[in-house]
PDB file as gemmi writes it, atoms N, CA and C in Angstrom:
CRYST1    1.000    1.000    1.000  90.00  90.00  90.00 P 1                      
ATOM      1  N   MET A   1       0.831  -1.168   0.000  1.00  0.00           N  
ATOM      2  CA  MET A   1       0.000   0.000   0.000  1.00  0.00           C  
ATOM      3  C   MET A   1       0.884   1.242   0.000  1.00  0.00           C  
ATOM      4  N   SER A   2       0.551   2.193  -0.869  1.00  0.00           N  
ATOM      5  CA  SER A   2       1.365   3.398  -0.976  1.00  0.00           C  
ATOM      6  C   SER A   2       0.878   4.452   0.018  1.00  0.00           C  
ATOM      7  N   ALA A   3       1.778   5.323   0.377  1.00  0.00           N  
ATOM      8  CA  ALA A   3       1.438   6.396   1.303  1.00  0.00           C  
ATOM      9  C   ALA A   3       0.633   7.463   0.570  1.00  0.00           C  
ATOM     10  N   THR A   4      -0.287   8.053   1.288  1.00  0.00           N  
ATOM     11  CA  THR A   4      -1.116   9.097   0.700  1.00  0.00           C  
ATOM     12  C   THR A   4      -0.394  10.432   0.804  1.00  0.00           C  
ATOM     13  N   THR A   5      -0.370  11.151  -0.301  1.00  0.00           N  
ATOM     14  CA  THR A   5       0.131  12.514  -0.293  1.00  0.00           C  
ATOM     15  C   THR A   5      -1.065  13.442  -0.469  1.00  0.00           C  
ATOM     16  N   TYR A   6      -0.894  14.693  -0.112  1.00  0.00           N  
ATOM     17  CA  TYR A   6      -2.000  15.637  -0.162  1.00  0.00           C  
ATOM     18  C   TYR A   6      -1.628  16.854  -0.992  1.00  0.00           C  
ATOM     19  N   GLU A   7      -2.621  17.365  -1.678  1.00  0.00           N  
ATOM     20  CA  GLU A   7      -2.498  18.632  -2.389  1.00  0.00           C  
ATOM     21  C   GLU A   7      -3.376  19.622  -1.633  1.00  0.00           C  
ATOM     22  N   THR A   8      -2.848  20.784  -1.355  1.00  0.00           N  
ATOM     23  CA  THR A   8      -3.594  21.799  -0.617  1.00  0.00           C  
ATOM     24  C   THR A   8      -4.212  22.792  -1.589  1.00  0.00           C  
ATOM     25  N   VAL A   9      -5.509  23.033  -1.405  1.00  0.00           N  
ATOM     26  CA  VAL A   9      -6.254  23.972  -2.243  1.00  0.00           C  
ATOM     27  C   VAL A   9      -6.903  24.998  -1.324  1.00  0.00           C  
ATOM     28  N   VAL A  10      -6.867  26.254  -1.729  1.00  0.00           N  
ATOM     29  CA  VAL A  10      -7.528  27.323  -0.975  1.00  0.00           C  
ATOM     30  C   VAL A  10      -8.730  27.788  -1.797  1.00  0.00           C  
ATOM     31  N   VAL A  11      -9.903  27.775  -1.181  1.00  0.00           N  
ATOM     32  CA  VAL A  11     -11.131  28.187  -1.865  1.00  0.00           C  
ATOM     33  C   VAL A  11     -11.045  29.684  -2.147  1.00  0.00           C  
ATOM     34  N   ALA A  12     -11.217  30.045  -3.436  1.00  0.00           N  
ATOM     35  CA  ALA A  12     -11.035  31.442  -3.830  1.00  0.00           C  
ATOM     36  C   ALA A  12     -12.295  32.068  -4.427  1.00  0.00           C  
ATOM     37  N   GLY A  13     -13.421  31.344  -4.373  1.00  0.00           N  
ATOM     38  CA  GLY A  13     -14.644  31.893  -4.946  1.00  0.00           C  
ATOM     39  C   GLY A  13     -15.866  31.485  -4.144  1.00  0.00           C  
ATOM     40  N   ASP A  14     -16.989  32.083  -4.495  1.00  0.00           N  
ATOM     41  CA  ASP A  14     -18.247  31.774  -3.824  1.00  0.00           C  
ATOM     42  C   ASP A  14     -18.901  30.550  -4.443  1.00  0.00           C  
ATOM     43  N   PHE A  15     -19.756  29.903  -3.666  1.00  0.00           N  
ATOM     44  CA  PHE A  15     -20.558  28.752  -4.099  1.00  0.00           C  
ATOM     45  C   PHE A  15     -19.705  27.573  -4.562  1.00  0.00           C  
ATOM     46  N   ILE A  16     -18.578  27.347  -3.902  1.00  0.00           N  
ATOM     47  CA  ILE A  16     -17.694  26.221  -4.208  1.00  0.00           C  
ATOM     48  C   ILE A  16     -18.036  25.077  -3.263  1.00  0.00           C  
ATOM     49  N   THR A  17     -18.267  23.889  -3.842  1.00  0.00           N  
ATOM     50  CA  THR A  17     -18.526  22.686  -3.052  1.00  0.00           C  
ATOM     51  C   THR A  17     -17.310  21.762  -3.153  1.00  0.00           C  
ATOM     52  N   ILE A  18     -17.278  20.762  -2.288  1.00  0.00           N  
ATOM     53  CA  ILE A  18     -16.179  19.795  -2.349  1.00  0.00           C  
ATOM     54  C   ILE A  18     -16.214  19.051  -3.684  1.00  0.00           C  
ATOM     55  N   ASP A  19     -17.404  18.686  -4.130  1.00  0.00           N  
ATOM     56  CA  ASP A  19     -17.550  17.983  -5.400  1.00  0.00           C  
ATOM     57  C   ASP A  19     -17.018  18.822  -6.558  1.00  0.00           C  
ATOM     58  N   LEU A  20     -17.262  20.125  -6.525  1.00  0.00           N  
ATOM     59  CA  LEU A  20     -16.752  21.017  -7.567  1.00  0.00           C  
ATOM     60  C   LEU A  20     -15.224  21.095  -7.524  1.00  0.00           C  
ATOM     61  N   LEU A  21     -14.647  21.115  -6.330  1.00  0.00           N  
ATOM     62  CA  LEU A  21     -13.183  21.101  -6.219  1.00  0.00           C  
ATOM     63  C   LEU A  21     -12.603  19.840  -6.854  1.00  0.00           C  
ATOM     64  N   VAL A  22     -13.252  18.688  -6.583  1.00  0.00           N  
ATOM     65  CA  VAL A  22     -12.792  17.419  -7.171  1.00  0.00           C  
ATOM     66  C   VAL A  22     -12.891  17.492  -8.686  1.00  0.00           C  
ATOM     67  N   TRP A  23     -13.993  18.001  -9.216  1.00  0.00           N  
ATOM     68  CA  TRP A  23     -14.167  18.088 -10.671  1.00  0.00           C  
ATOM     69  C   TRP A  23     -13.103  18.996 -11.298  1.00  0.00           C  
ATOM     70  N   ARG A  24     -12.857  20.143 -10.680  1.00  0.00           N  
ATOM     71  CA  ARG A  24     -11.870  21.071 -11.239  1.00  0.00           C  
ATOM     72  C   ARG A  24     -10.454  20.506 -11.182  1.00  0.00           C  
ATOM     73  N   ARG A  25     -10.164  19.697 -10.177  1.00  0.00           N  
ATOM     74  CA  ARG A  25      -8.812  19.125 -10.042  1.00  0.00           C  
ATOM     75  C   ARG A  25      -8.581  17.952 -10.991  1.00  0.00           C  
ATOM     76  N   PHE A  26      -9.573  17.042 -11.078  1.00  0.00           N  
ATOM     77  CA  PHE A  26      -9.375  15.802 -11.832  1.00  0.00           C  
ATOM     78  C   PHE A  26     -10.100  15.766 -13.171  1.00  0.00           C  
ATOM     79  N   LYS A  27     -11.025  16.682 -13.418  1.00  0.00           N  
ATOM     80  CA  LYS A  27     -11.807  16.747 -14.660  1.00  0.00           C  
ATOM     81  C   LYS A  27     -12.611  15.471 -14.905  1.00  0.00           C  
ATOM     82  N   ARG A  28     -12.950  14.786 -13.807  1.00  0.00           N  
ATOM     83  CA  ARG A  28     -13.792  13.590 -13.891  1.00  0.00           C  
ATOM     84  C   ARG A  28     -14.300  13.272 -12.493  1.00  0.00           C  
ATOM     85  N   ARG A  29     -15.341  12.431 -12.446  1.00  0.00           N  
ATOM     86  CA  ARG A  29     -15.849  11.982 -11.151  1.00  0.00           C  
ATOM     87  C   ARG A  29     -14.904  10.935 -10.598  1.00  0.00           C  
ATOM     88  N   THR A  30     -14.606  11.031  -9.345  1.00  0.00           N  
ATOM     89  CA  THR A  30     -13.705  10.092  -8.680  1.00  0.00           C  
ATOM     90  C   THR A  30     -14.453   9.497  -7.496  1.00  0.00           C  
ATOM     91  N   ASP A  31     -14.835   8.213  -7.617  1.00  0.00           N  
ATOM     92  CA  ASP A  31     -15.627   7.558  -6.579  1.00  0.00           C  
ATOM     93  C   ASP A  31     -14.931   7.576  -5.229  1.00  0.00           C  
ATOM     94  N   GLY A  32     -15.662   8.008  -4.214  1.00  0.00           N  
ATOM     95  CA  GLY A  32     -15.168   7.974  -2.849  1.00  0.00           C  
ATOM     96  C   GLY A  32     -14.248   9.114  -2.448  1.00  0.00           C  
ATOM     97  N   LEU A  33     -13.868   9.968  -3.383  1.00  0.00           N  
ATOM     98  CA  LEU A  33     -12.904  11.018  -3.041  1.00  0.00           C  
ATOM     99  C   LEU A  33     -13.515  12.088  -2.142  1.00  0.00           C  
ATOM    100  N   VAL A  34     -14.783  12.421  -2.346  1.00  0.00           N  
ATOM    101  CA  VAL A  34     -15.425  13.416  -1.474  1.00  0.00           C  
ATOM    102  C   VAL A  34     -15.422  12.905  -0.037  1.00  0.00           C  
ATOM    103  N   ASP A  35     -15.716  11.629   0.160  1.00  0.00           N  
ATOM    104  CA  ASP A  35     -15.685  11.044   1.506  1.00  0.00           C  
ATOM    105  C   ASP A  35     -14.279  11.086   2.094  1.00  0.00           C  
ATOM    106  N   ARG A  36     -13.276  10.788   1.278  1.00  0.00           N  
ATOM    107  CA  ARG A  36     -11.886  10.824   1.756  1.00  0.00           C  
ATOM    108  C   ARG A  36     -11.467  12.241   2.119  1.00  0.00           C  
ATOM    109  N   ILE A  37     -11.937  13.232   1.360  1.00  0.00           N  
ATOM    110  CA  ILE A  37     -11.628  14.628   1.678  1.00  0.00           C  
ATOM    111  C   ILE A  37     -12.264  15.002   3.011  1.00  0.00           C  
ATOM    112  N   LEU A  38     -13.507  14.582   3.234  1.00  0.00           N  
ATOM    113  CA  LEU A  38     -14.168  14.888   4.502  1.00  0.00           C  
ATOM    114  C   LEU A  38     -13.478  14.200   5.676  1.00  0.00           C  
ATOM    115  N   MET A  39     -12.947  12.993   5.456  1.00  0.00           N  
ATOM    116  CA  MET A  39     -12.219  12.306   6.518  1.00  0.00           C  
ATOM    117  C   MET A  39     -10.887  13.001   6.813  1.00  0.00           C  
ATOM    118  N   SER A  40     -10.257  13.550   5.779  1.00  0.00           N  
ATOM    119  CA  SER A  40      -8.975  14.249   5.950  1.00  0.00           C  
ATOM    120  C   SER A  40      -9.144  15.660   6.486  1.00  0.00           C  
ATOM    121  N   ASN A  41     -10.344  16.220   6.309  1.00  0.00           N  
ATOM    122  CA  ASN A  41     -10.643  17.592   6.725  1.00  0.00           C  
ATOM    123  C   ASN A  41     -11.955  17.607   7.511  1.00  0.00           C  
ATOM    124  N   PRO A  42     -11.974  17.100   8.737  1.00  0.00           N  
ATOM    125  CA  PRO A  42     -13.237  16.982   9.472  1.00  0.00           C  
ATOM    126  C   PRO A  42     -13.949  18.312   9.715  1.00  0.00           C  
ATOM    127  N   GLU A  43     -13.230  19.398   9.692  1.00  0.00           N  
ATOM    128  CA  GLU A  43     -13.848  20.707   9.918  1.00  0.00           C  
ATOM    129  C   GLU A  43     -14.737  21.142   8.750  1.00  0.00           C  
ATOM    130  N   LEU A  44     -14.598  20.532   7.592  1.00  0.00           N  
ATOM    131  CA  LEU A  44     -15.411  20.902   6.430  1.00  0.00           C  
ATOM    132  C   LEU A  44     -16.870  20.482   6.590  1.00  0.00           C  
ATOM    133  N   ALA A  45     -17.126  19.466   7.381  1.00  0.00           N  
ATOM    134  CA  ALA A  45     -18.493  18.976   7.559  1.00  0.00           C  
ATOM    135  C   ALA A  45     -19.390  20.028   8.206  1.00  0.00           C  
ATOM    136  N   VAL A  46     -18.833  20.882   9.036  1.00  0.00           N  
ATOM    137  CA  VAL A  46     -19.635  21.917   9.692  1.00  0.00           C  
ATOM    138  C   VAL A  46     -19.720  23.196   8.862  1.00  0.00           C  
ATOM    139  N   ALA A  47     -18.981  23.277   7.750  1.00  0.00           N  
ATOM    140  CA  ALA A  47     -18.970  24.477   6.913  1.00  0.00           C  
ATOM    141  C   ALA A  47     -20.246  24.613   6.089  1.00  0.00           C  
ATOM    142  N   GLY A  48     -21.004  23.517   5.928  1.00  0.00           N  
ATOM    143  CA  GLY A  48     -22.197  23.556   5.099  1.00  0.00           C  
ATOM    144  C   GLY A  48     -21.863  23.137   3.680  1.00  0.00           C  
ATOM    145  N   PRO A  49     -22.843  23.210   2.784  1.00  0.00           N  
ATOM    146  CA  PRO A  49     -22.612  22.730   1.419  1.00  0.00           C  
ATOM    147  C   PRO A  49     -21.625  23.587   0.621  1.00  0.00           C  
ATOM    148  N   TYR A  50     -21.599  24.885   0.894  1.00  0.00           N  
ATOM    149  CA  TYR A  50     -20.682  25.782   0.193  1.00  0.00           C  
ATOM    150  C   TYR A  50     -19.541  26.165   1.117  1.00  0.00           C  
ATOM    151  N   LEU A  51     -18.325  25.995   0.616  1.00  0.00           N  
ATOM    152  CA  LEU A  51     -17.141  26.289   1.425  1.00  0.00           C  
ATOM    153  C   LEU A  51     -16.879  27.794   1.453  1.00  0.00           C  
ATOM    154  N   PRO A  52     -16.596  28.337   2.622  1.00  0.00           N  
ATOM    155  CA  PRO A  52     -16.289  29.769   2.707  1.00  0.00           C  
ATOM    156  C   PRO A  52     -14.988  30.109   1.967  1.00  0.00           C  
ATOM    157  N   VAL A  53     -14.937  31.304   1.404  1.00  0.00           N  
ATOM    158  CA  VAL A  53     -13.730  31.773   0.731  1.00  0.00           C  
ATOM    159  C   VAL A  53     -12.589  31.777   1.741  1.00  0.00           C  
ATOM    160  N   GLY A  54     -11.435  31.258   1.318  1.00  0.00           N  
ATOM    161  CA  GLY A  54     -10.260  31.197   2.179  1.00  0.00           C  
ATOM    162  C   GLY A  54     -10.092  29.868   2.889  1.00  0.00           C  
ATOM    163  N   THR A  55     -11.075  28.966   2.755  1.00  0.00           N  
ATOM    164  CA  THR A  55     -10.974  27.658   3.392  1.00  0.00           C  
ATOM    165  C   THR A  55      -9.851  26.852   2.747  1.00  0.00           C  
ATOM    166  N   VAL A  56      -9.015  26.246   3.577  1.00  0.00           N  
ATOM    167  CA  VAL A  56      -7.920  25.401   3.092  1.00  0.00           C  
ATOM    168  C   VAL A  56      -8.403  23.958   3.101  1.00  0.00           C  
ATOM    169  N   VAL A  57      -8.271  23.274   1.950  1.00  0.00           N  
ATOM    170  CA  VAL A  57      -8.734  21.897   1.801  1.00  0.00           C  
ATOM    171  C   VAL A  57      -7.556  21.033   1.380  1.00  0.00           C  
ATOM    172  N   LYS A  58      -7.351  19.927   2.118  1.00  0.00           N  
ATOM    173  CA  LYS A  58      -6.324  18.944   1.741  1.00  0.00           C  
ATOM    174  C   LYS A  58      -7.007  17.873   0.892  1.00  0.00           C  
ATOM    175  N   ILE A  59      -6.543  17.717  -0.367  1.00  0.00           N  
ATOM    176  CA  ILE A  59      -7.089  16.698  -1.263  1.00  0.00           C  
ATOM    177  C   ILE A  59      -6.100  15.545  -1.332  1.00  0.00           C  
ATOM    178  N   PRO A  60      -6.533  14.319  -0.954  1.00  0.00           N  
ATOM    179  CA  PRO A  60      -5.620  13.174  -1.029  1.00  0.00           C  
ATOM    180  C   PRO A  60      -5.325  12.810  -2.477  1.00  0.00           C  
ATOM    181  N   ILE A  61      -4.049  12.662  -2.775  1.00  0.00           N  
ATOM    182  CA  ILE A  61      -3.603  12.301  -4.121  1.00  0.00           C  
ATOM    183  C   ILE A  61      -2.843  10.986  -4.003  1.00  0.00           C  
ATOM    184  N   ASP A  62      -3.347   9.953  -4.624  1.00  0.00           N  
ATOM    185  CA  ASP A  62      -2.693   8.651  -4.612  1.00  0.00           C  
ATOM    186  C   ASP A  62      -2.169   8.340  -6.002  1.00  0.00           C  
ATOM    187  N   ALA A  63      -0.994   7.744  -6.064  1.00  0.00           N  
ATOM    188  CA  ALA A  63      -0.456   7.302  -7.345  1.00  0.00           C  
ATOM    189  C   ALA A  63      -1.230   6.070  -7.788  1.00  0.00           C  
ATOM    190  N   PRO A  64      -1.621   5.999  -9.062  1.00  0.00           N  
ATOM    191  CA  PRO A  64      -2.318   4.806  -9.532  1.00  0.00           C  
ATOM    192  C   PRO A  64      -1.434   3.573  -9.413  1.00  0.00           C  
ATOM    193  N   ALA A  65      -2.033   2.452  -9.088  1.00  0.00           N  
ATOM    194  CA  ALA A  65      -1.274   1.220  -8.878  1.00  0.00           C  
ATOM    195  C   ALA A  65      -0.592   0.742 -10.145  1.00  0.00           C  
ATOM    196  N   SER A  66      -1.285   0.773 -11.279  1.00  0.00           N  
ATOM    197  CA  SER A  66      -0.705   0.235 -12.503  1.00  0.00           C  
ATOM    198  C   SER A  66      -0.444   1.304 -13.558  1.00  0.00           C  
ATOM    199  N   GLY A  67      -0.927   2.508 -13.324  1.00  0.00           N  
ATOM    200  CA  GLY A  67      -0.749   3.557 -14.306  1.00  0.00           C  
ATOM    201  C   GLY A  67      -1.850   3.578 -15.357  1.00  0.00           C  
ATOM    202  N   ALA A  68      -2.611   2.511 -15.456  1.00  0.00           N  
ATOM    203  CA  ALA A  68      -3.683   2.423 -16.445  1.00  0.00           C  
ATOM    204  C   ALA A  68      -5.022   2.667 -15.756  1.00  0.00           C  
ATOM    205  N   VAL A  69      -5.917   3.305 -16.474  1.00  0.00           N  
ATOM    206  CA  VAL A  69      -7.249   3.557 -15.962  1.00  0.00           C  
ATOM    207  C   VAL A  69      -8.226   2.716 -16.766  1.00  0.00           C  
ATOM    208  N   ARG A  70      -9.062   1.957 -16.054  1.00  0.00           N  
ATOM    209  CA  ARG A  70     -10.024   1.103 -16.724  1.00  0.00           C  
ATOM    210  C   ARG A  70     -11.313   1.882 -16.929  1.00  0.00           C  
ATOM    211  N   VAL A  71     -11.805   1.894 -18.163  1.00  0.00           N  
ATOM    212  CA  VAL A  71     -13.039   2.583 -18.493  1.00  0.00           C  
ATOM    213  C   VAL A  71     -13.985   1.568 -19.134  1.00  0.00           C  
ATOM    214  N   GLU A  72     -15.203   1.484 -18.593  1.00  0.00           N  
ATOM    215  CA  GLU A  72     -16.187   0.581 -19.161  1.00  0.00           C  
ATOM    216  C   GLU A  72     -17.025   1.333 -20.179  1.00  0.00           C  
ATOM    217  N   ALA A  73     -17.223   0.698 -21.331  1.00  0.00           N  
ATOM    218  CA  ALA A  73     -18.049   1.295 -22.385  1.00  0.00           C  
ATOM    219  C   ALA A  73     -19.502   0.925 -22.138  1.00  0.00           C  
ATOM    220  N   ILE A  74     -20.378   1.864 -22.342  1.00  0.00           N  
ATOM    221  CA  ILE A  74     -21.814   1.641 -22.190  1.00  0.00           C  
ATOM    222  C   ILE A  74     -22.459   1.828 -23.555  1.00  0.00           C  
ATOM    223  N   ARG A  75     -23.220   0.823 -23.992  1.00  0.00           N  
ATOM    224  CA  ARG A  75     -23.919   0.915 -25.274  1.00  0.00           C  
ATOM    225  C   ARG A  75     -25.358   1.283 -25.030  1.00  0.00           C  
ATOM    226  N   LEU A  76     -25.800   2.356 -25.620  1.00  0.00           N  
ATOM    227  CA  LEU A  76     -27.179   2.792 -25.479  1.00  0.00           C  
ATOM    228  C   LEU A  76     -28.089   2.143 -26.512  1.00  0.00           C  
ATOM    229  N   TRP A  77     -27.543   1.842 -27.689  1.00  0.00           N  
ATOM    230  CA  TRP A  77     -28.308   1.189 -28.743  1.00  0.00           C  
ATOM    231  C   TRP A  77     -27.518   0.001 -29.256  1.00  0.00           C  
ATOM    232  N   ASN A  78     -28.235  -0.987 -29.753  1.00  0.00           N  
ATOM    233  CA  ASN A  78     -27.573  -2.187 -30.317  1.00  0.00           C  
ATOM    234  C   ASN A  78     -27.051  -1.950 -31.713  1.00  0.00           C  
TER     235      ASN A  78                                                      
END                                                                             
């Protein structure tokens, strides 16, 4: 198991949520990352849905195990 490193982000605008921070950082949905951010930053839970300007957030950054990302294709039509 690899050690977790953190990236520090400071909220610089209004109406910023944790989910929006994740989207802006990774440009994709990352399962479980919002929960991991809340575990790493317990004070964010009392901040409400929108983070106050100036809030410092530690985002856990893990190196991928194999370097490859698996993507499942979804077919809408046959």
